[in-house]
C-alpha positions as CSV (number, residue, x, y, z in Angstrom):
1,X,149.4,70.8,83.9
2,X,147.0,73.6,82.8
3,X,146.7,73.8,78.8
4,X,148.0,77.0,78.5
5,X,145.2,78.5,76.1
6,X,142.9,78.3,79.5
7,X,142.2,81.5,81.0
8,X,144.7,82.0,84.3
9,X,143.4,82.7,87.9
10,X,142.5,85.9,87.9
11,X,143.0,88.1,91.2
12,X,140.6,90.6,92.8
13,X,141.5,93.7,95.3
14,X,138.7,93.9,97.8
15,X,139.1,97.4,99.4
16,X,137.3,97.9,103.2
17,X,137.0,100.7,105.0
18,X,136.1,101.1,109.4
19,X,132.7,100.1,110.2
20,X,132.6,97.7,106.9
21,X,129.9,96.0,106.7
22,X,131.0,92.3,107.8
23,X,128.2,90.4,105.2
24,X,129.4,92.9,102.3
25,X,132.9,91.7,102.0
26,X,132.3,87.5,103.7
27,X,129.1,87.2,100.9
28,X,131.2,87.9,98.0
29,X,134.6,86.7,99.0
30,X,132.9,83.2,99.9
31,X,131.4,83.3,96.3
32,X,134.1,84.5,94.4
33,X,136.4,82.2,96.4
34,X,133.8,79.1,95.7
35,X,135.0,79.4,91.7
36,X,138.2,77.9,92.3
37,X,136.2,74.1,92.9
38,X,134.4,73.7,89.9
39,X,137.6,75.9,87.3
40,X,140.1,73.5,86.1
41,X,143.3,73.9,88.2
42,X,145.0,77.4,88.5
43,X,141.7,79.0,87.5
44,X,139.4,80.8,89.2
45,X,140.4,84.0,92.0
46,X,142.9,85.1,94.1
47,X,141.4,87.6,96.5
48,X,143.3,90.3,98.5
49,X,141.6,92.0,101.1
50,X,143.2,95.6,101.5
51,X,142.4,98.7,103.1
52,X,144.3,102.2,102.8
53,X,146.5,101.8,105.7
54,X,146.3,97.9,106.2
55,X,146.0,96.1,109.8
56,X,143.4,95.3,111.7
57,X,140.1,96.8,110.8
58,X,136.7,97.0,112.7
59,X,133.2,95.7,111.3
60,X,130.0,96.8,111.8
61,X,130.2,93.3,113.8
62,X,132.1,91.9,116.7
63,X,134.5,90.8,114.6
64,X,137.6,92.6,113.2
65,X,139.6,91.6,110.1
66,X,143.2,91.8,109.0
67,X,143.8,94.0,105.7
68,X,147.2,94.3,104.1
69,X,148.0,98.0,103.1
70,X,147.2,99.6,99.3
71,X,150.7,100.3,98.7
72,X,151.5,96.7,99.2
73,X,149.2,95.9,95.8
74,X,150.7,95.3,92.3
75,X,148.4,97.1,90.1
76,X,150.2,95.1,87.0
77,X,147.8,91.6,88.1
78,X,144.9,93.2,88.8
79,X,141.8,91.9,87.1
80,X,139.1,93.6,89.0
81,X,138.2,96.1,92.2
82,X,135.2,95.7,94.3
83,X,134.9,98.2,97.1
84,X,132.7,97.5,99.9
85,X,130.2,99.5,101.6
86,X,130.3,101.0,105.5
87,X,127.5,100.6,108.2
88,X,125.6,103.6,106.8
89,X,126.8,106.5,104.6
90,X,130.7,106.9,104.2
91,X,132.2,109.8,106.2
92,X,133.4,112.5,104.4
93,X,137.0,111.6,105.8
94,X,135.8,108.2,104.7
95,X,135.4,109.3,101.2
96,X,138.4,111.7,100.7
97,X,140.9,108.4,101.5
98,X,138.5,106.5,99.3
99,X,139.3,108.5,96.2
100,X,142.9,108.3,96.9
101,X,142.2,105.0,97.0
102,X,140.3,104.2,94.1
103,X,142.6,106.5,92.0
104,X,145.3,104.9,92.1
105,X,143.4,101.3,91.3
106,X,140.6,101.8,89.4
107,X,142.9,102.8,85.9
108,X,144.0,99.3,86.0
109,X,141.1,96.6,86.7
110,X,139.4,95.3,84.1
111,X,136.2,95.6,85.9
112,X,135.2,98.0,88.9
113,X,132.4,97.4,91.4
114,X,130.8,98.4,94.8
115,X,128.9,97.0,97.2
116,X,126.2,98.5,99.1
117,X,127.5,102.0,100.1
118,X,130.7,101.4,98.3
119,X,128.9,103.3,95.4
120,X,129.4,106.0,97.8
121,X,132.7,105.9,97.4
122,X,132.6,104.8,93.4
123,X,130.8,108.1,93.2
124,X,133.0,110.5,94.6
125,X,135.7,109.2,93.1
126,X,133.8,110.3,89.8
127,X,133.3,106.7,88.4
128,X,130.1,106.8,88.5
129,X,128.9,110.0,86.5
130,X,126.8,109.6,83.6
131,X,126.1,105.8,84.8
132,X,123.6,103.9,86.0
133,X,123.8,102.6,89.4
134,X,122.5,101.4,92.6
135,X,123.2,101.3,96.2
136,X,120.7,100.0,99.3
137,X,117.3,101.0,99.2
138,X,117.4,102.9,102.4
139,X,120.1,105.5,100.9
140,X,119.0,105.7,97.3
141,X,117.6,109.3,98.1
142,X,120.9,110.7,99.8
143,X,123.1,109.4,97.0
144,X,120.7,110.4,94.2
145,X,120.6,114.2,95.9
146,X,125.0,114.2,96.5
147,X,126.1,112.8,93.3
148,X,123.7,114.0,90.7
149,X,125.3,113.0,88.0
150,X,125.0,109.7,88.9
151,X,121.7,107.9,87.5
152,X,120.6,106.1,90.4
153,X,118.3,102.5,89.6
154,X,115.9,102.1,93.0
155,X,115.1,98.9,92.0
156,X,117.6,96.6,90.9
157,X,119.3,94.0,93.5
158,X,122.4,95.0,91.0
159,X,123.1,97.7,87.9
160,X,126.2,96.6,85.5
161,X,127.2,100.0,82.8
162,X,130.0,99.1,80.9
163,X,133.2,97.6,83.4
164,X,131.2,98.9,86.6
165,X,129.0,96.9,88.7
166,X,127.3,98.3,91.4
167,X,124.8,96.1,94.4
168,X,122.2,96.8,96.5
169,X,122.0,96.3,100.1
170,X,124.3,93.7,101.8
171,X,123.4,90.0,100.1
172,X,123.1,91.5,96.6
173,X,126.6,91.1,96.9
174,X,126.4,87.5,96.5
175,X,124.5,88.2,93.5
176,X,126.5,90.4,92.0
177,X,129.5,87.8,92.7
178,X,127.8,85.2,91.1
179,X,126.8,87.5,87.9
180,X,130.8,87.9,87.8
181,X,131.6,84.4,88.2
182,X,129.3,83.4,85.4
183,X,130.3,86.3,83.2
184,X,134.1,85.2,83.8
185,X,133.9,81.0,84.2
186,X,130.5,80.7,82.6
187,X,127.3,79.8,83.9
188,X,127.2,76.5,85.2
189,X,130.0,77.4,87.0
190,X,127.9,80.2,89.0
191,X,124.7,77.6,89.6
192,X,127.4,75.0,91.4
193,X,128.2,78.1,93.8
194,X,125.0,78.8,94.6
195,X,123.7,75.8,94.8
196,X,126.8,74.5,96.9
197,X,126.0,77.7,99.4
198,X,122.8,76.7,99.6
199,X,121.6,80.4,98.4
200,X,118.0,80.6,97.2
201,X,118.9,81.1,93.5
202,X,121.0,83.3,90.6
203,X,118.6,86.3,91.1
204,X,120.1,87.8,87.9
205,X,120.4,92.4,87.4
206,X,116.7,94.2,87.2
207,X,115.1,92.2,89.9
208,X,113.4,94.2,92.8
209,X,115.4,94.7,96.1
210,X,112.1,94.5,97.7
211,X,109.8,92.1,96.6
212,X,106.0,92.4,96.7
213,X,105.7,89.7,99.8
214,X,108.1,92.0,102.0
215,X,106.4,95.2,101.0
216,X,103.0,94.1,102.1
217,X,104.1,92.9,105.4
218,X,105.9,96.2,105.8
219,X,102.8,98.2,105.0
220,X,100.7,96.0,107.5
221,X,102.5,97.5,110.8
222,X,99.7,96.2,112.9
223,X,99.7,92.6,111.3
224,X,96.1,92.5,110.7
225,X,96.4,90.6,107.5
226,X,99.1,88.6,108.5
227,X,97.1,85.6,108.5
228,X,95.1,86.8,105.1
229,X,98.1,87.1,102.9
230,X,99.6,84.0,104.3
231,X,96.2,82.2,102.9
232,X,96.2,84.2,99.8
233,X,100.0,83.0,98.9
234,X,98.9,79.2,99.8
235,X,96.1,80.0,97.1
236,X,96.7,81.7,94.0
237,X,94.2,79.6,91.8
238,X,91.4,80.0,94.5
239,X,88.5,82.6,93.9
240,X,90.3,85.7,95.6
241,X,87.5,88.5,94.6
242,X,86.8,90.7,97.2
243,X,84.0,88.9,98.9
244,X,86.1,86.0,99.0
245,X,88.6,87.4,101.0
246,X,85.8,89.9,102.9
247,X,84.3,86.8,104.2
248,X,87.7,85.3,105.4
249,X,87.9,88.4,107.8
250,X,84.0,88.6,109.1
251,X,84.0,91.7,107.2
252,X,81.3,93.3,104.9
253,X,83.2,93.6,101.3
254,X,82.7,97.4,101.4
255,X,84.4,97.4,105.3
256,X,87.2,95.2,103.9
257,X,87.7,96.9,100.7
258,X,87.8,100.2,102.4
259,X,90.5,98.8,105.4
260,X,92.4,97.0,103.1
261,X,93.1,99.7,100.6
262,X,94.0,101.9,103.2
263,X,96.6,99.4,105.0
264,X,98.0,98.6,101.4
265,X,97.7,101.9,100.0
266,X,95.9,99.4,96.5
267,X,92.9,97.9,96.6
268,X,92.9,93.8,97.3
269,X,92.1,93.0,93.4
270,X,95.9,95.3,92.5
271,X,97.4,93.1,95.4
272,X,95.9,89.6,94.7
273,X,97.7,90.5,91.0
274,X,100.9,91.4,92.1
275,X,101.4,88.6,94.6
276,X,100.6,86.4,91.7
277,X,102.5,88.3,89.5
278,X,105.7,87.5,92.1
279,X,104.4,83.8,92.4
280,X,104.7,83.3,88.8
281,X,108.1,85.6,88.1
282,X,109.8,83.3,90.0
283,X,108.6,79.9,88.6
284,X,109.7,81.7,85.1
285,X,113.2,81.6,86.4
286,X,113.2,78.8,88.7
287,X,111.6,76.1,86.6
288,X,111.1,75.2,82.6
289,X,107.3,74.5,83.2
290,X,105.5,76.0,79.9
291,X,104.0,79.4,80.2
292,X,100.5,78.4,80.3
293,X,100.7,75.7,83.1
294,X,102.3,78.4,85.2
295,X,99.6,80.7,84.5
296,X,96.9,78.1,85.3
297,X,99.3,77.9,89.1
298,X,99.4,81.3,89.9
299,X,96.1,82.1,89.4
300,X,96.2,83.7,85.9
301,X,93.9,80.8,84.7
302,X,95.1,81.7,81.2
303,X,98.6,82.9,79.4
304,X,96.8,85.9,78.0
305,X,96.0,87.3,81.0
306,X,99.0,86.8,82.8
307,X,101.0,88.4,79.7
308,X,98.4,91.4,80.0
309,X,99.8,91.6,83.5
310,X,103.3,91.5,83.3
311,X,103.3,93.9,80.4
312,X,101.5,96.4,82.7
313,X,103.5,95.7,86.0
314,X,106.8,94.8,84.3
315,X,107.2,95.9,81.0
316,X,108.1,92.6,79.0
317,X,106.4,89.4,78.0
318,X,106.5,86.6,80.6
319,X,108.5,85.2,77.4
320,X,110.8,87.8,77.4
321,X,111.4,87.8,81.3
322,X,112.0,83.9,81.2
323,X,114.8,84.5,78.0
324,X,116.0,87.7,80.3
325,X,116.2,86.0,83.9
326,X,116.0,82.5,83.3
327,X,117.9,80.2,84.7
328,X,116.5,77.0,85.8
C-alpha cells in the first residue's frame, strides 16, 4: 500500500489537432509514461489525449491517432495541460478552435505547456502575453510578428516562465518532458528515463536549438570543408592555426582564410573557438572532470583561456555553466 503522504499520480491532458506532428506527441508521452517505472506505486502520470471533437486525428505521418472528445475531460483532476504542435504554423481555424479548448482547460491546470508550434495556440489564447516563450526555429520570425506581446526566445530548447512552459522543435518536447519529470519526481527519475530511452542527455533549458556543428554543416552547402571540419573536431588539442588548416587543404593561408570566412561568415580562429567551446560545454554537463582537465582536452590549454571564451560567447563562467546545467 502506498503511504498516504506520498504524492499521487498526476493527470496530464495532451491536446492535439489535425496535422499534429507525431513525434511532438509520442516523444513526451514516452518520457512521461516512463515515470511510472521509476516512482513508487500509484505515482507517475496518467496520460489522456484529447482533441476538440474526439475520434481519429490525422498526423503528419501515415499514422492517425485516437483521441477523446474535450467534453469528456474532468477538469477537477487536471494537473498539466500540454498543447501539441502541428505541421507548420497553425491555420486561423485551428487557432480559433484551440483558443476555445485552452480557455476551458487552462484555468484548472497547475502547469501549462506546449511543444513546437503548440506555442502558437497558447499565444492565440493570450497565455504568453508578457512571457518568454520559444517555438521551432523555423517559425520564430512569424511567431514574433503575429504575437508582439510575447517575448520570443529564439535559441533555447525550452523555456519556463512561471507555470507556463514552451519548447522548441520536435525532439525538444522530450527535453521539456524530462524537465517536468525532474520537477515533479526528482532529477534522478528523469535521468533514469533518459537512460532508458537512450536519449543523448537531459538537456536543460537555456541550451541552443542549433549546435555549432550543425550550423556549420548547413553553412557549408558545397561540402568543401566537410573533411576539415571532422578533422578539427577530432583534433581539438592540436595546433589549429590558419597555417595548419590551410596546409591540410593544400592552400595558401591567405586563400584558405578568405574562402573559409566567405563560407562560414567567420574567420577560422573564431570557428575553432566555437567548436572547442561546444565540446567543453558537453563535457561540463556530462562529466565531473575538473575544469582544468576539460580546458586542456578541448584545446584551450588553460582554464583561464576557456573562462574568457565562455564569458565572451555564453555570458557565464564554466563553473556557473556546470552548476546551472550539469547532470552527470
